[in-house]
N, C-alpha and C positions, 0 to 999 in steps of 0.2 A: 296739380290742379285737375279737376274733373273736366273731361272734354264733353261739353254740353251737346255738341252736334252728334257725336258718336252715341251718347246716351239716348238722345231723341230718336235717332235712326233705329237703334236696337229695341227700344220700347215699342216703336211703331211696328217693327217686324214681328215682335212677340204678340202684340195686340191683333195684328192681321191674322196670324196663325190661330189665335184664340177665337177670333170672330168666325173665321171660316169653319174651323173644326166644331165649334159650339153649334153653329147654325145647322150643320149637317147632322150632328148627333141628336139635336132637338127635333128636327124634322123627321128623322128615321124613327125615333122613339114615339113621337106623336102618331105617325102613320101606323106603326105596329099596334099601338094601344087602341087606335080607332078600329083597325081591322079585326082586332080581338074583342071588340065591343066593350072595352074597358072605359073609354071616354066617348062622349057624344059630340056631334059637330057644332053645337052651340055652347060648348063649355068654356069656362075661363079657368086656366091653369095657373096655380101659384108657382113661381120659379125663384130660385136662389142661386147666386153665383158667389163663390168664396175665392177671393184673390189672396194668395199667400206667398210671401217671400220670407222664409224663416231667417235668413242671414241678416236682414235688416229689420226684423221683428214687425213685418207688415202682415196684418190679417184684416181684410176688409170684406164685408158682406154686402151684396147688392140684392135687394128683393124687388120682385116685379110680378107682373101678370102677363099671360099670353092668352089672348082671346081667340077662339076658333071660329067665331061668327063675324 
């Protein structure tokens, strides 16, 4: 039988790592692009995250926007 508590804890640990790492990478990339005049401070950026776990045949795409103003 699947241990739901362990599963929940492990998923939360993974998502925490994803969240922290993703935020840092997005912030760094946006700052660099702004400093190089690639983007403007009032721009809206299209963003996509792909969650994939090949073993269980999961591939889920989340689309969104990041507003800089």
